[in-house]
C-alpha positions as CSV (number, residue, x, y, z in Angstrom):
1,M,-0.2,0.2,-0.1
2,A,2.3,2.9,-1.3
3,D,-0.3,5.6,-0.9
4,S,-1.3,5.1,2.8
5,D,0.0,7.0,5.4
6,E,0.6,3.9,8.0
7,T,3.9,2.8,9.5
8,Y,4.3,-1.0,10.0
9,I,7.3,-2.2,12.2
10,V,8.4,-5.3,10.9
11,G,10.5,-7.4,13.9
12,P,10.2,-10.4,16.2
13,L,6.7,-11.4,17.9
14,Y,9.2,-12.0,21.0
15,K,12.0,-11.1,22.8
16,A,15.1,-13.7,22.4
17,R,16.2,-14.9,24.7
18,D,19.5,-13.6,27.1
19,K,21.4,-16.6,28.8
20,V,21.4,-16.4,32.5
21,Y,24.4,-17.3,34.1
22,P,23.7,-17.1,37.7
23,A,27.2,-16.7,39.9
24,A,27.7,-18.5,43.5
25,V,26.8,-16.5,46.1
26,H,27.5,-17.1,50.2
27,G,25.4,-15.7,53.1
28,R,22.3,-16.6,55.2
29,F,19.8,-16.8,52.7
30,R,21.9,-19.4,50.6
31,R,21.8,-21.4,53.8
32,I,18.1,-21.1,54.1
33,K,18.0,-21.9,50.4
34,W,20.3,-25.2,50.7
35,T,18.8,-26.2,53.9
36,I,14.9,-25.8,52.4
37,L,16.6,-27.7,49.1
38,C,17.9,-30.6,51.1
39,I,14.7,-31.0,53.3
40,T,12.4,-30.8,50.3
41,L,13.9,-33.0,48.3
42,G,15.3,-35.3,50.7
43,I,11.3,-36.0,51.7
44,Y,10.6,-36.3,47.8
45,Y,13.0,-39.1,47.2
46,L,13.0,-41.1,50.4
47,L,9.4,-40.8,51.6
48,P,8.0,-43.9,49.3
49,F,10.6,-46.2,51.2
50,V,9.5,-44.9,54.8
51,R,7.1,-47.8,56.0
52,W,4.4,-48.2,58.4
53,D,2.0,-50.8,60.0
54,R,-0.9,-51.0,59.4
55,G,-1.7,-54.2,60.5
56,P,-2.2,-58.0,58.3
57,G,-3.2,-57.7,54.3
58,M,-2.8,-53.7,54.6
59,P,0.5,-52.3,52.4
60,N,3.2,-50.6,54.7
61,Q,3.9,-48.2,52.8
62,A,3.8,-44.7,54.7
63,V,2.4,-42.6,51.8
64,L,0.9,-44.6,48.9
65,V,-1.7,-44.0,46.3
66,D,-3.2,-47.0,45.8
67,L,-5.2,-46.6,42.1
68,P,-6.0,-50.6,42.0
69,H,-8.0,-50.6,45.7
70,R,-8.7,-46.7,44.7
71,R,-7.0,-45.8,48.8
72,F,-5.1,-42.8,49.7
73,Y,-2.4,-43.9,52.3
74,F,-0.6,-41.1,54.7
75,F,1.1,-42.6,57.4
76,F,-2.3,-43.2,59.7
77,I,-5.0,-41.2,57.6
78,E,-6.5,-43.3,54.8
79,L,-8.6,-41.8,52.4
80,W,-11.4,-43.3,50.2
81,P,-13.0,-41.8,46.9
82,Q,-15.9,-40.7,48.7
83,E,-13.8,-38.8,51.2
84,V,-12.5,-36.6,48.0
85,Y,-13.2,-33.4,50.2
86,Y,-10.5,-33.5,51.9
87,F,-8.1,-33.3,48.8
88,T,-10.6,-30.4,48.3
89,G,-10.0,-29.1,51.5
90,L,-5.9,-29.4,51.4
91,L,-6.4,-27.2,48.0
92,I,-8.0,-24.7,49.8
93,L,-5.8,-24.5,52.5
94,A,-2.9,-24.3,50.1
95,A,-4.1,-21.7,48.0
96,V,-4.8,-19.9,51.3
97,A,-1.2,-20.4,52.6
98,L,-0.1,-19.0,49.1
99,F,-2.1,-15.7,50.0
100,L,-0.9,-15.3,54.0
101,M,2.7,-15.7,52.8
102,N,2.3,-13.0,49.9
103,A,0.8,-10.8,52.5
104,V,3.9,-11.5,55.1
105,A,6.8,-11.3,51.9
106,G,5.8,-10.8,49.0
107,R,6.8,-14.0,46.6
108,L,8.2,-16.1,49.2
109,W,6.8,-19.5,47.6
110,C,8.8,-18.9,44.3
111,G,12.3,-17.5,46.1
112,Y,12.4,-20.8,48.7
113,L,9.3,-23.5,47.7
114,C,8.3,-23.7,44.7
115,P,9.6,-26.9,43.0
116,Q,10.6,-25.0,39.8
117,T,12.9,-23.0,42.0
118,V,14.5,-26.0,44.3
119,W,15.0,-28.5,41.4
120,T,16.5,-25.5,39.5
121,D,18.8,-24.3,41.9
122,L,19.8,-27.8,41.7
123,F,20.6,-28.0,38.5
124,Y,22.3,-24.5,38.7
125,A,24.3,-26.3,41.5
126,V,25.6,-29.3,38.9
127,E,26.6,-26.7,36.2
128,R,28.4,-24.7,38.8
129,W,30.4,-28.1,39.8
130,V,31.0,-29.3,36.4
131,E,31.6,-26.4,34.3
132,G,32.7,-23.8,36.7
133,D,31.5,-20.0,38.3
134,R,29.7,-17.5,36.5
135,R,33.3,-16.5,34.4
136,E,34.2,-19.7,33.8
137,R,31.3,-20.3,31.7
138,I,30.9,-17.3,29.8
139,L,34.5,-17.6,28.5
140,S,34.0,-21.3,27.7
141,D,30.7,-20.6,25.9
142,K,33.0,-17.6,24.0
143,R,35.5,-20.2,23.1
144,G,33.5,-22.5,21.5
145,W,33.2,-26.3,21.3
146,S,36.8,-27.8,21.9
147,F,37.0,-30.7,23.5
148,S,37.2,-29.7,27.6
149,H,34.0,-27.7,26.5
150,V,32.4,-30.6,25.1
151,R,33.8,-32.7,28.2
152,K,31.9,-30.7,30.0
153,V,28.7,-30.1,29.3
154,A,28.3,-33.9,28.0
155,T,29.1,-34.5,31.6
156,K,26.4,-31.9,33.2
157,H,23.6,-33.3,31.0
158,F,24.0,-36.3,32.1
159,L,23.8,-35.5,35.5
160,W,21.3,-33.6,35.0
161,L,19.1,-37.0,32.7
162,M,20.5,-38.7,36.0
163,I,18.4,-36.0,38.6
164,A,15.9,-35.8,36.2
165,W,15.3,-39.6,36.1
166,W,15.3,-40.2,39.8
167,T,12.4,-37.4,39.8
168,G,10.3,-39.5,37.7
169,G,10.9,-42.8,39.5
170,A,10.5,-41.2,42.6
171,W,7.1,-40.0,41.4
172,V,5.8,-43.5,40.5
173,L,7.0,-45.1,43.7
174,Y,4.4,-43.2,45.4
175,F,1.5,-45.4,43.5
176,D,3.1,-48.9,44.1
177,D,5.0,-50.8,47.0
178,A,8.6,-48.7,46.5
179,P,10.7,-51.9,47.3
180,T,8.8,-54.1,44.8
181,L,8.3,-51.4,42.0
182,V,12.4,-50.8,42.3
183,K,13.0,-54.9,41.4
184,D,10.0,-54.5,39.0
185,L,11.7,-51.7,37.0
186,A,15.2,-53.3,37.6
187,T,14.2,-56.6,35.8
188,L,12.2,-54.9,33.3
189,Q,8.8,-56.3,34.6
190,A,7.1,-53.1,35.9
191,P,4.3,-52.2,33.3
192,F,4.4,-50.5,30.9
193,A,2.3,-47.3,32.6
194,A,5.7,-46.9,35.1
195,Y,8.4,-46.4,32.9
196,L,5.7,-44.1,30.3
197,W,5.5,-42.1,33.3
198,I,9.2,-42.1,34.1
199,G,9.7,-41.3,30.6
200,I,7.7,-37.9,30.7
201,L,8.5,-37.1,34.3
202,T,12.2,-37.3,33.1
203,A,11.7,-35.3,30.2
204,T,9.5,-32.2,31.7
205,T,11.9,-32.3,34.6
206,Y,15.2,-31.9,32.4
207,V,13.5,-29.1,30.1
208,F,12.0,-27.1,32.9
209,A,15.0,-27.2,35.6
210,G,18.0,-27.9,33.0
211,H,16.8,-25.5,29.7
212,A,13.8,-23.2,30.4
213,R,14.8,-22.1,33.7
214,E,13.7,-18.3,34.2
215,Q,11.5,-18.8,31.2
216,V,9.0,-20.6,33.4
217,C,9.1,-18.4,36.1
218,I,8.6,-15.2,33.7
219,Y,6.5,-16.8,31.2
220,M,5.1,-19.7,31.7
221,C,3.5,-19.1,35.9
222,P,0.5,-17.6,36.8
223,W,1.4,-16.7,39.7
224,P,3.7,-13.8,39.4
225,R,0.1,-12.2,37.8
226,I,-2.1,-12.8,40.4
227,Q,0.6,-12.2,43.6
228,A,1.0,-8.7,42.2
229,A,-2.6,-8.3,42.4
230,L,-3.0,-9.6,46.1
231,T,-0.3,-8.0,47.4
232,D,-0.3,-4.4,49.7
233,E,2.0,-2.0,50.8
234,W,2.6,-3.3,54.0
235,A,4.0,-6.8,52.6
236,L,7.9,-7.5,52.6
237,N,9.5,-7.3,49.4
238,V,13.3,-7.8,48.6
239,T,13.9,-3.8,47.7
240,Y,16.6,-2.2,46.9
241,K,17.0,1.0,48.8
242,D,17.9,3.8,46.5
243,D,17.5,6.2,49.1
244,R,20.5,4.9,50.4
245,G,22.2,3.7,47.0
246,E,21.8,6.2,45.0
247,P,23.6,8.3,43.3
248,R,26.1,5.2,42.3
249,M,29.7,5.5,42.1
250,S,33.0,3.6,42.9
251,V,34.6,4.0,46.4
252,K,37.0,6.4,45.3
253,K,34.5,8.4,43.7
254,A,32.3,8.1,46.5
255,E,35.2,9.2,48.9
256,A,35.7,12.1,47.2
257,A,32.0,13.4,46.3
258,R,31.8,13.2,50.2
259,L,34.7,15.2,51.1
260,Q,33.7,17.7,48.9
261,G,30.4,17.9,50.5
262,E,28.5,16.2,47.5
263,R,26.4,13.1,48.3
264,A,27.9,9.4,47.1
265,G,25.3,6.6,47.4
266,D,26.7,3.4,49.0
267,C,25.9,1.1,45.7
268,V,29.6,1.2,44.0
269,D,27.6,-0.7,40.7
270,C,29.6,-3.8,41.1
271,H,26.5,-5.9,39.2
272,Q,26.8,-8.5,41.4
273,C,23.5,-8.3,42.8
274,V,22.5,-9.3,38.9
275,N,25.4,-11.4,38.3
276,V,23.8,-14.0,41.3
277,C,19.7,-13.3,39.9
278,P,18.8,-16.8,38.6
279,T,16.5,-14.8,36.3
280,G,18.9,-12.2,35.4
281,V,16.7,-9.3,37.0
282,D,18.8,-5.9,38.1
283,I,16.9,-5.4,41.4
284,R,17.7,-2.0,41.3
285,E,15.0,-0.9,38.6
286,G,12.6,-1.9,41.3
287,I,10.6,-5.2,42.2
288,Q,9.7,-6.6,38.6
289,L,7.9,-9.5,36.9
290,G,10.9,-11.7,36.9
291,C,11.7,-11.1,40.3
292,I,11.4,-14.1,42.0
293,Q,12.4,-12.7,46.0
294,C,15.1,-15.6,46.2
295,S,17.1,-13.0,48.4
296,L,20.6,-14.0,46.6
297,C,20.7,-10.5,45.6
298,I,20.5,-9.5,49.5
299,D,24.0,-12.1,49.9
300,A,25.8,-10.7,47.3
301,C,25.4,-6.8,48.2
302,D,26.1,-8.0,51.5
303,T,29.3,-9.5,50.6
304,V,30.4,-6.4,49.2
305,M,29.3,-3.4,51.7
306,N,30.9,-5.8,54.0
307,Q,34.3,-6.3,52.1
308,I,34.7,-2.2,51.3
309,G,33.4,-0.9,55.2
310,R,29.7,-0.1,55.2
311,P,26.7,-0.8,56.6
312,T,24.8,-4.0,54.8
313,G,21.4,-4.5,53.9
314,L,21.5,-2.1,51.0
315,I,19.7,-4.3,49.9
316,G,17.2,-6.3,51.7
317,Y,13.1,-6.8,52.8
318,D,11.6,-3.7,53.1
319,T,8.0,-2.3,52.4
320,D,6.3,0.5,50.5
321,I,5.0,2.0,53.3
322,N,8.5,2.6,54.5
323,V,10.5,3.4,51.0
324,Q,7.7,6.3,51.1
325,R,8.5,7.0,54.9
326,R,12.0,7.1,54.3
327,S,11.8,9.5,51.8
328,E,9.9,11.8,54.2
329,G,12.1,11.1,56.8
330,K,10.0,9.4,59.0
331,P,10.8,5.8,61.0
332,E,10.3,2.5,59.3
333,I,7.1,0.1,60.8
334,Y,6.1,-3.4,60.4
335,R,3.2,-4.3,60.5
336,L,2.9,-8.1,60.1
337,I,-0.1,-8.6,62.0
338,R,-2.8,-7.2,60.1
339,P,-6.4,-7.7,59.3
340,R,-5.3,-9.4,56.3
341,T,-2.8,-11.8,57.4
342,I,-4.9,-12.2,60.7
343,I,-8.1,-13.3,58.2
344,Y,-5.5,-15.5,56.4
345,A,-4.5,-17.4,58.8
346,S,-8.3,-17.3,60.8
347,F,-9.0,-19.6,57.5
348,I,-6.4,-21.6,57.9
349,A,-6.9,-23.1,61.0
350,I,-10.9,-22.8,61.0
351,V,-10.6,-25.2,57.9
352,G,-7.3,-26.9,59.1
353,G,-9.4,-27.2,62.4
354,I,-12.9,-29.4,60.8
355,M,-10.6,-31.3,59.0
356,L,-8.6,-32.6,61.6
357,Y,-11.6,-33.1,63.9
358,T,-13.6,-34.7,60.9
359,L,-11.0,-37.0,60.4
360,A,-10.5,-38.3,64.4
361,T,-14.0,-38.6,64.4
362,R,-15.2,-40.1,61.2
363,G,-16.3,-43.8,61.5
364,T,-14.8,-46.8,59.3
365,M,-18.1,-48.3,58.7
366,G,-20.8,-46.8,56.4
367,I,-24.5,-47.6,55.4
368,N,-26.1,-45.8,52.2
369,V,-30.1,-46.8,51.5
370,L,-31.9,-46.4,48.1
371,H,-35.9,-46.8,48.5
372,E,-37.6,-49.1,45.8
373,R,-39.7,-46.5,43.7
374,N,-41.3,-48.7,41.4
375,P,-43.5,-49.9,42.8
376,L,-43.0,-48.0,46.5
377,F,-44.5,-50.7,48.6
378,V,-45.7,-54.5,47.5
379,Q,-49.8,-55.6,49.0
380,L,-49.6,-59.0,50.2
381,S,-52.0,-61.9,50.1
382,D,-51.9,-61.9,53.6
383,G,-52.6,-58.3,54.2
384,G,-49.6,-57.4,54.7
385,V,-47.1,-54.3,53.1
386,R,-43.6,-54.8,52.1
387,N,-41.2,-52.3,51.3
388,D,-37.8,-52.9,49.4
389,Y,-34.6,-51.2,49.9
390,T,-30.8,-51.5,48.4
391,V,-28.4,-51.0,50.8
392,R,-24.9,-50.1,50.6
393,L,-22.8,-51.5,53.5
394,L,-19.0,-49.9,54.1
395,N,-16.3,-51.4,55.6
396,K,-13.5,-49.7,55.9
397,R,-11.3,-52.0,57.9
398,G,-10.5,-55.8,57.9
399,A,-13.3,-58.4,57.2
400,R,-15.6,-58.4,59.4
401,D,-19.9,-59.1,60.3
402,F,-22.5,-56.7,60.7
403,V,-25.9,-56.8,62.2
404,L,-28.6,-55.5,60.7
405,D,-31.6,-54.4,62.1
406,V,-34.3,-51.8,61.7
407,V,-36.1,-49.5,64.4
408,G,-39.2,-47.2,64.1
409,L,-41.9,-50.2,62.9
410,P,-42.9,-52.3,65.5
411,N,-43.0,-56.3,64.7
412,A,-41.3,-55.7,61.3
413,K,-40.1,-58.7,59.4
414,V,-36.4,-57.8,58.1
415,T,-35.3,-60.1,55.4
416,V,-32.3,-59.8,53.0
417,A,-32.2,-61.5,49.5
418,G,-29.2,-64.6,49.8
419,E,-29.1,-63.8,53.7
420,T,-30.4,-66.5,56.5
421,R,-30.9,-65.3,60.1
422,E,-28.7,-66.9,62.8
423,S,-30.2,-68.9,65.7
424,D,-30.3,-65.9,68.1
425,G,-32.7,-64.5,65.1
426,R,-30.0,-61.9,64.2
427,M,-29.5,-60.8,60.3
428,V,-25.9,-60.7,60.2
429,I,-24.2,-59.6,56.5
430,D,-20.3,-60.0,56.2
431,V,-18.6,-57.6,54.3
432,G,-14.8,-57.8,52.8
433,Q,-11.8,-56.4,54.0
434,D,-11.9,-52.4,52.7
435,Q,-15.1,-53.3,50.7
436,T,-18.5,-52.1,49.8
437,R,-21.2,-54.9,49.4
438,E,-24.6,-54.1,48.0
439,I,-27.7,-56.2,49.4
440,R,-31.9,-56.0,48.8
441,V,-33.4,-55.5,51.9
442,S,-37.0,-56.3,52.4
443,I,-39.0,-55.0,55.2
444,E,-42.7,-56.2,55.9
445,A,-45.8,-54.8,58.2
446,K,-48.9,-56.9,59.1
447,G,-52.1,-56.1,60.8
448,G,-52.4,-54.0,63.6
449,D,-48.6,-53.2,62.7
450,L,-49.2,-51.5,59.5
451,P,-49.4,-47.8,59.8
452,T,-52.1,-45.8,58.2
453,A,-49.4,-43.0,56.8
454,P,-45.5,-43.3,55.8
455,V,-43.5,-43.4,58.5
456,D,-39.5,-42.3,59.7
457,I,-37.4,-45.5,59.8
458,E,-34.4,-46.1,60.7
459,I,-31.9,-49.2,59.0
460,R,-28.7,-49.5,60.9
461,I,-26.0,-51.7,60.9
462,T,-23.9,-52.8,64.4
463,D,-20.7,-54.3,64.7
464,P,-20.6,-57.1,67.3
465,A,-17.1,-57.1,68.2
466,T,-16.7,-53.2,68.9
467,G,-20.5,-51.9,69.4
468,N,-20.0,-49.1,66.9
469,A,-23.0,-48.6,65.1
470,V,-24.3,-46.2,62.5
471,S,-27.2,-46.0,60.6
472,T,-29.5,-43.6,58.1
473,R,-33.2,-42.7,57.7
474,D,-35.7,-43.2,55.3
475,H,-39.5,-44.1,55.2
476,F,-42.2,-47.0,55.3
477,V,-44.3,-46.3,52.9
478,P,-48.0,-48.3,53.3
479,P,-51.2,-48.3,50.8
480,T,-53.3,-45.0,51.0
481,R,-56.5,-44.5,52.4
């Protein structure tokens, strides 16, 4: 369109990735991150091998997702498919805990606990161990593919794949008896699904932690966008205190400026805060989407401040309120306990307490009843009336017997299809270990015991060994008159 006044800009749709070479750093926050990394990965890799005695015939793995038997075991807790609401509660608690962390210290989850952060940290440690620190890696990439470079890169990727492989392997161990599955995997006798999922999780771990790295945090993860909308001016965030650091200049220039009565900041523009950042962010430009607030820049800056004899804390956890107050010459204030954090903490305590109470008081047996609708009742030849019900019995323990009886209809005759009464007149129903059993129950009323209107009845089962009982209510329907 030569006659058009419109201007077209031709260029790439996406910014090309700038490779990040994070440098090693030592300090308080780095030690905290190493501690969290060791604890979390130790739990993840070793937990499948922890045993827990649940009695004869029960799995003895402490944490197990038993898909064939539709059970989830977590130490002393056993969950059935009917109790999926516990997982819903856990998801709600996790979300509110994330909100609480954000209200207290910004992207605390991202910087210390996020799986992407933890595994990427581990992969970076392997990279530095094999190829050297930041300077060595940059120079090695610039020199090109020498034999030494190829050897180091191949070693690094082999170690990454081994970590990724064990990550995928550890995940499938949560779905079967770990020692048995390890043996089956080693002898190529494990199910195809196990090898498939190990392959998928190996590939995703290797790609995300070894190659995508900061791209996952910046472009793929939705939490930074959500977190930015949830934060407030009282939340602690990793912050460069520009009121103290600006204007930046070298140590010698700062000394000369101060001798002349001019202002000089404490920042010496050494770029160490940028060099150690795993996402390549310059914290001195303010809070940014790419900053996961891992606090490594704090360690790097404090190290430099100690070396040049200046106070630490040029970069540290700070609030927007304090940034504003310092600019007005007011003292700093902190409010970790405020309505927002109280509401989040209270919600967690209430929901968690309800879940713990229901777990502690839930029974090991259950009963559900469905009244036959077609017909609602059957008129018998002797003048009596029969109602039929489908009853489902639930047994969450070893094989045991339940005594079935009906309350609320005097002199009712109770029969169960395919079952006979014991010599003492009890109707005993056996239910296998960790099973449900569906039975058809018929209740008859005759003569003077026949009600003139529908009546509430209680169908109850009792464990004769313990005396525990559960029941459910329904109606006995007679003919209308």
